C-alpha positions as CSV (number, residue, x, y, z in Angstrom):
1,M,73.6,-40.7,-6.9
2,H,74.7,-38.4,-4.6
3,L,73.0,-34.8,-3.9
4,S,75.1,-31.8,-3.1
5,R,74.2,-30.0,0.0
6,T,72.9,-27.1,-1.7
7,A,70.7,-29.1,-4.3
8,F,69.2,-31.0,-1.2
9,I,68.3,-27.4,0.6
10,I,67.0,-26.4,-2.8
11,I,64.7,-29.4,-3.2
12,F,63.6,-29.5,0.1
13,S,62.5,-26.1,0.1
14,G,60.6,-26.4,-3.1
15,L,58.9,-29.5,-1.5
16,V,58.0,-27.5,1.7
17,G,56.9,-24.6,-0.1
18,A,54.5,-26.7,-2.3
19,G,53.2,-28.1,0.8
20,L,52.6,-25.1,2.4
21,A,50.9,-23.8,-0.7
22,A,48.8,-26.8,-0.8
23,Q,47.7,-26.0,2.8
24,R,46.6,-22.4,1.8
25,G,45.0,-23.5,-1.2
26,G,48.0,-22.9,-3.6
27,G,47.6,-21.2,-6.8
28,G,45.4,-18.5,-5.4
29,T,45.3,-14.6,-5.5
30,R,47.0,-12.8,-2.6
31,I,44.9,-9.8,-1.0
32,G,45.8,-7.2,1.4
33,A,43.9,-6.8,5.3
34,G,40.5,-5.4,4.7
35,Q,40.4,-6.4,1.0
36,E,38.0,-8.5,-0.7
37,C,38.2,-11.5,-3.0
38,P,38.1,-10.9,-6.7
39,P,34.8,-12.1,-8.4
40,G,34.7,-15.7,-9.0
41,T,37.1,-16.8,-5.7
42,T,36.5,-17.4,-2.1
43,E,38.9,-16.7,0.8
44,T,40.7,-20.2,1.4
45,R,43.2,-18.9,3.9
46,P,43.8,-15.7,5.4
47,G,44.9,-13.6,2.6
48,S,44.4,-15.9,0.2
49,C,41.6,-16.3,-2.6
50,Q,40.9,-19.2,-4.9
51,A,38.4,-20.1,-7.8
52,P,36.8,-23.6,-7.8
53,S,38.2,-25.8,-10.1
54,T,34.8,-26.9,-11.4
55,P,32.0,-24.5,-12.6
56,P,30.2,-23.3,-9.7
57,P,26.0,-23.7,-9.6
58,S,23.8,-20.7,-10.0
59,I,22.3,-19.0,-6.5
60,V,19.1,-21.0,-7.9
61,D,20.4,-24.3,-8.3
62,Y,22.6,-24.5,-5.0
63,R,20.4,-26.5,-2.6
64,P,23.0,-28.4,-0.3
65,R,21.6,-31.0,1.7
66,S,22.4,-30.7,5.4
67,T,23.9,-33.5,7.4
68,L,23.2,-31.9,10.6
69,V,20.7,-34.2,12.9
70,T,18.8,-32.3,15.4
71,V,15.5,-33.1,17.2
72,E,12.5,-32.1,15.5
73,H,9.2,-30.7,16.7
74,K,6.9,-30.2,13.9
75,V,3.9,-28.0,14.9
76,P,0.8,-28.6,12.4
77,K,-1.5,-26.9,14.7
78,A,-0.8,-23.7,17.1
79,K,-0.9,-24.3,20.6
80,F,-3.8,-21.8,21.1
81,P,-6.3,-20.4,18.9
82,V,-5.5,-17.7,16.4
83,I,-6.9,-14.7,15.0
84,D,-5.1,-13.5,12.0
85,I,-5.5,-9.6,11.3
86,H,-3.7,-9.9,7.8
87,S,-5.6,-12.0,5.3
88,H,-6.1,-11.4,1.6
89,Q,-9.1,-13.4,0.2
90,G,-11.2,-11.1,-2.1
91,M,-14.7,-11.5,-2.3
92,L,-16.2,-14.3,-0.1
93,T,-18.9,-16.7,-0.9
94,Q,-20.8,-19.1,1.0
95,D,-18.8,-21.7,-0.8
96,S,-15.3,-20.0,-0.7
97,M,-15.9,-19.5,3.6
98,K,-16.7,-23.1,3.9
99,R,-13.7,-24.2,2.0
100,L,-11.5,-21.5,3.8
101,V,-13.0,-23.0,7.2
102,E,-12.0,-26.6,6.5
103,T,-8.5,-25.5,6.0
104,M,-8.4,-23.1,8.9
105,D,-9.5,-25.6,11.5
106,P,-6.4,-28.2,11.6
107,L,-4.3,-25.0,11.9
108,N,-6.3,-23.7,14.7
109,L,-7.0,-20.7,13.0
110,R,-10.3,-19.0,14.6
111,V,-10.6,-16.1,12.9
112,L,-9.5,-14.5,9.5
113,T,-9.5,-10.7,9.2
114,L,-9.8,-9.5,5.6
115,A,-7.2,-6.7,4.7
116,D,-7.9,-6.3,1.3
117,N,-8.7,-2.5,1.5
118,I,-12.4,-2.4,0.6
119,S,-15.0,0.0,0.8
120,G,-18.4,0.9,0.5
121,D,-20.7,-1.3,-1.7
122,R,-18.0,-4.0,-2.0
123,L,-17.5,-3.8,1.9
124,V,-21.5,-3.9,2.6
125,Q,-21.7,-6.8,0.6
126,T,-18.9,-9.0,2.4
127,V,-20.1,-7.8,5.7
128,A,-23.6,-9.3,4.8
129,A,-22.6,-12.4,3.3
130,I,-20.5,-13.4,6.1
131,N,-23.6,-12.4,8.5
132,A,-25.8,-14.5,6.4
133,S,-23.5,-17.5,6.6
134,P,-22.7,-20.1,9.4
135,Y,-19.4,-18.6,10.0
136,K,-20.2,-15.2,11.1
137,D,-17.6,-15.6,13.9
138,R,-15.1,-16.9,11.8
139,F,-14.3,-13.8,9.5
140,R,-13.9,-9.9,10.1
141,V,-13.4,-7.3,7.8
142,L,-11.1,-4.0,7.5
143,A,-12.3,-1.0,5.4
144,G,-10.0,1.2,2.9
145,I,-9.0,4.4,2.2
146,N,-9.3,5.8,-1.6
147,F,-6.2,8.1,-1.8
148,S,-7.0,9.3,-5.4
149,N,-7.2,13.2,-5.6
150,V,-6.1,14.0,-2.2
151,G,-6.2,17.9,-2.3
152,P,-8.9,20.6,-0.8
153,G,-12.3,18.5,-0.1
154,W,-10.7,15.3,0.1
155,S,-10.8,14.7,3.6
156,D,-14.5,15.4,4.3
157,R,-15.4,12.8,1.4
158,A,-12.9,10.3,2.9
159,I,-14.4,10.9,6.4
160,Q,-17.9,10.8,5.2
161,Q,-16.9,7.2,3.8
162,L,-14.9,6.0,6.7
163,R,-17.8,6.6,9.0
164,A,-20.1,4.6,6.6
165,D,-17.8,1.6,6.3
166,I,-17.2,1.4,10.2
167,K,-21.0,1.5,10.9
168,A,-21.4,-1.1,7.9
169,G,-19.3,-3.5,10.4
170,A,-15.4,-2.6,9.7
171,L,-13.5,-3.2,12.6
172,G,-11.0,-0.3,10.9
173,V,-9.1,0.3,8.0
174,G,-6.2,-1.9,6.3
175,E,-4.3,-2.9,4.7
176,V,-3.2,0.6,3.6
177,G,-1.2,-0.7,0.9
178,K,2.6,0.0,0.0
179,Q,1.8,2.3,-3.2
180,F,0.7,4.6,-0.2
181,G,4.0,6.5,0.1
182,L,5.5,4.8,-2.7
183,R,3.8,5.6,-5.9
184,I,0.4,7.4,-5.4
185,T,0.4,10.7,-6.4
186,K,-1.4,14.0,-6.1
187,P,-3.5,15.6,-8.7
188,D,-0.4,17.9,-9.7
189,G,2.0,14.7,-10.2
190,S,4.1,15.1,-7.1
191,R,4.3,11.8,-4.8
192,L,1.7,11.6,-2.0
193,K,3.7,11.7,1.1
194,V,2.9,9.7,4.2
195,D,2.6,12.6,6.4
196,D,0.9,15.0,4.0
197,P,-0.8,17.4,5.8
198,D,-4.2,16.8,4.0
199,I,-4.8,13.7,5.3
200,D,-4.5,14.7,8.8
201,P,-8.0,15.1,9.4
202,V,-8.7,11.6,8.3
203,W,-6.4,10.1,11.0
204,D,-7.8,12.8,13.7
205,E,-11.4,11.0,12.6
206,F,-9.9,7.4,13.4
207,A,-9.3,8.5,17.3
208,K,-12.8,9.6,17.3
209,L,-14.4,6.7,16.2
210,D,-11.6,4.6,18.1
211,V,-10.8,2.1,15.5
212,P,-7.3,1.3,14.3
213,A,-5.2,1.9,11.3
214,F,-3.5,-1.0,9.7
215,I,-0.8,0.6,7.8
216,H,2.1,-1.0,5.5
217,T,4.8,1.5,4.8
218,A,7.9,1.0,2.4
219,E,9.1,-2.7,1.6
220,P,12.4,-4.4,3.3
221,Q,15.2,-2.6,3.4
222,E,17.0,-4.1,0.7
223,F,14.8,-3.5,-1.7
224,F,15.5,-0.1,-1.8
225,Q,19.5,-0.9,-2.3
226,P,21.5,-1.8,-5.5
227,Q,20.7,-5.1,-6.9
228,D,24.6,-6.4,-6.4
229,M,26.1,-9.3,-5.0
230,K,26.0,-7.7,-1.5
231,N,22.1,-7.4,-1.2
232,E,20.5,-10.6,0.8
233,R,17.2,-9.7,-1.3
234,W,19.1,-10.5,-5.0
235,L,17.3,-13.2,-6.0
236,E,14.0,-12.0,-5.0
237,L,14.6,-8.9,-6.5
238,S,15.6,-10.7,-9.7
239,L,12.4,-12.8,-9.8
240,F,10.2,-9.8,-9.0
241,A,10.9,-6.6,-11.2
242,D,8.1,-4.7,-9.0
243,R,10.1,-4.9,-5.8
244,R,12.8,-2.8,-7.2
245,N,12.5,0.5,-5.6
246,N,15.8,1.5,-6.1
247,Q,15.6,3.1,-9.4
248,P,16.8,6.8,-10.1
249,G,14.4,9.6,-8.3
250,Q,12.5,6.8,-6.3
251,V,11.9,7.6,-2.8
252,T,14.2,6.1,-0.1
253,F,13.3,3.9,2.5
254,E,14.7,6.0,5.2
255,Q,12.7,9.0,3.8
256,L,9.4,6.8,3.9
257,M,10.2,6.0,7.7
258,I,11.1,9.4,8.6
259,E,7.4,10.4,7.0
260,R,5.5,7.3,8.7
261,N,7.1,8.7,12.0
262,N,6.0,12.1,11.5
263,M,2.5,11.2,10.8
264,I,2.4,8.9,13.9
265,R,4.1,11.7,16.2
266,K,1.3,14.5,14.9
267,H,-1.9,11.8,15.9
268,P,-0.8,10.7,19.2
269,K,-4.8,9.7,19.9
270,T,-5.1,7.5,16.7
271,R,-3.9,4.0,17.3
272,F,-1.7,2.7,14.2
273,V,-0.8,-0.9,13.6
274,L,2.3,-1.3,11.3
275,A,2.2,-3.9,8.9
276,H,5.3,-6.5,8.8
277,F,6.9,-5.0,11.8
278,G,7.1,-1.7,10.2
279,W,10.1,-3.6,8.2
280,H,12.3,-3.2,11.2
281,A,12.3,-7.1,12.2
282,N,15.6,-7.1,10.9
283,D,16.5,-4.1,13.5
284,L,14.7,-4.9,16.9
285,Q,16.4,-2.2,18.5
286,R,15.2,0.3,15.9
287,L,11.8,-0.8,16.7
288,G,11.8,-0.8,20.4
289,K,12.9,2.8,20.3
290,L,9.8,3.5,17.9
291,L,7.5,1.8,20.4
292,D,8.9,3.3,23.4
293,E,8.6,6.6,21.6
294,F,4.8,5.7,20.3
295,P,2.5,4.0,22.8
296,N,-0.1,4.4,19.9
297,V,1.6,1.7,18.0
298,T,1.3,-1.8,17.6
299,V,3.3,-4.2,15.1
300,E,1.7,-7.0,12.8
301,A,4.2,-10.2,12.3
302,G,3.3,-10.8,8.7
303,A,5.7,-12.0,5.9
304,V,8.9,-11.4,8.3
305,L,9.1,-14.8,10.2
306,Y,12.7,-14.9,8.2
307,D,14.3,-12.3,10.7
308,F,12.7,-13.7,13.8
309,G,14.1,-17.2,13.0
310,R,17.6,-16.2,12.1
311,Q,17.8,-14.5,15.5
312,P,16.0,-16.2,18.1
313,R,17.3,-15.1,21.3
314,A,17.0,-11.4,20.5
315,A,13.4,-12.1,18.7
316,H,12.4,-14.0,22.1
317,D,13.4,-11.1,24.2
318,F,11.9,-8.8,22.1
319,F,8.4,-10.5,22.0
320,V,8.3,-10.8,25.9
321,K,9.2,-7.5,26.5
322,Y,7.0,-5.9,24.1
323,Q,4.2,-8.6,24.4
324,D,1.0,-6.2,24.5
325,R,2.3,-4.6,21.4
326,I,2.4,-7.4,18.8
327,L,-0.3,-9.2,16.6
328,F,-0.4,-11.9,14.5
329,G,-0.6,-11.6,10.8
330,K,0.1,-13.9,7.7
331,D,-0.5,-11.9,4.7
332,S,-0.5,-14.5,1.8
333,Y,-2.8,-17.4,2.9
334,Q,-1.2,-20.6,2.0
335,P,-2.4,-23.2,4.3
336,E,1.3,-25.2,4.4
337,E,3.0,-22.1,5.5
338,F,1.5,-21.3,8.9
339,P,2.9,-24.6,10.6
340,Y,6.4,-22.6,10.2
341,Y,5.2,-19.8,12.2
342,W,4.1,-22.1,14.9
343,R,7.5,-23.9,15.2
344,V,9.3,-20.9,15.1
345,F,7.2,-19.4,17.8
346,E,6.4,-22.3,20.1
347,T,9.4,-24.4,19.9
348,A,13.3,-24.4,20.7
349,D,14.2,-26.3,17.2
350,E,17.5,-25.4,15.5
351,Y,18.4,-25.0,11.9
352,F,15.4,-25.8,9.7
353,D,14.3,-24.5,6.4
354,Y,12.0,-21.5,5.7
355,Y,9.4,-21.9,3.2
356,R,10.7,-19.7,0.5
357,D,14.3,-19.6,-0.1
358,Y,14.1,-16.6,-2.6
359,H,13.0,-14.9,0.8
360,A,15.3,-16.4,3.0
361,F,18.6,-18.6,2.1
362,W,19.4,-18.9,5.8
363,K,18.0,-21.6,8.4
364,M,15.7,-20.5,11.3
365,Y,15.8,-21.3,15.1
366,G,12.9,-21.8,17.3
367,M,12.0,-18.8,19.7
368,N,10.5,-21.0,22.3
369,L,8.0,-18.2,23.6
370,P,6.3,-18.5,26.7
371,D,2.8,-19.5,26.7
372,E,1.3,-16.1,28.1
373,V,3.4,-14.3,25.3
374,L,1.9,-16.8,22.8
375,K,-1.9,-16.0,23.7
376,K,-1.3,-12.5,23.6
377,V,0.1,-12.8,20.1
378,Y,-2.3,-15.1,18.9
379,Y,-5.4,-13.9,20.1
380,K,-5.4,-11.8,23.2
381,N,-4.0,-8.3,21.7
382,A,-6.3,-8.6,18.6
383,V,-9.3,-9.1,20.6
384,R,-8.4,-5.8,22.8
385,I,-7.3,-3.6,19.7
386,F,-9.9,-4.5,17.0
387,K,-13.4,-3.6,18.7
388,G,-15.8,-6.4,17.3
389,M,-13.5,-9.2,17.4
390,P,-15.4,-12.6,19.0
391,T,-14.6,-11.9,22.9
392,T,-15.9,-15.4,24.2
393,G,-14.6,-18.9,24.0
394,W,-10.7,-18.1,24.1
395,P,-8.5,-20.0,26.4
396,Q,-7.7,-18.0,29.6
């Protein structure tokens, strides 16, 4: 059977077209420049979107095995002793301190600083329990501030309590929790702003007492954004409803940052420690400008390892530049999680898992910090900033 020239061209063109379509992942949806693929599809070639031929797994169930083979340097114990300035333990007893020390020693955690915002009798009892134990050099305590009913006369009472708590053995105040600025209200029902002038006398008292204020302002930036498919914290927000700060009428992230910076600006002699890197670990240039503007500010590294580990070169350079302004803190005390910090800080390892996939679905990379920077972050800065920390027995 002989084909005409025209028929041959038609068939040949069809085969070529089919081949090209296959190469482009054919059967897809075309999109223009700058457009996004429709929901349920992904871009398989420039301008061509295609849906999977099998049902896709959910964001919770998709846990791909990596085939990448890299050198691993697990770090179960920190290279130098560590002061954790951000630990939540509740009331300590002789037995609980003994159990804690048994988990601290293998990690090279020398001091845990209780940041439970306690005050008054509870603080006195906690300090007494520590001092009466064999572990009095392993634990330190921060006091708290009660922000209820801020208004006329409140600052006098708060200052009196602050003085009593410091005299009782607190090294400062903290962690002033995230509800301050987010949800605490004044007697008239209005939101208590971070820079409320009624609080000013208390921040000034910190300078007179020469003790730092350890403050948690806001939450991760994405907690304030719509919970959509663009939000990198979607899974966490889906799991924890109380972290959704994106409801109508809710104060914005940027407004909280403005109020916090106003507070710092008004009190240049007061030493502020910003918990969680001030929630700027995802924007180190912004944080650098803040530290340059406010020499009375230091930052604490708790619960933001996922941001350091995904930008190891930038984070390395930041830690080196601001090595005198960074403190180690962990926040949630889970002994099995600390080695992830040591590995990110101390090694140059590549592409390894973070410890909670709902925080970060991406991989970690080591920052390979110099020894002198590690010493400052792990303990030297804490000894300098928090008077009353153990001062002897540290490596030089």
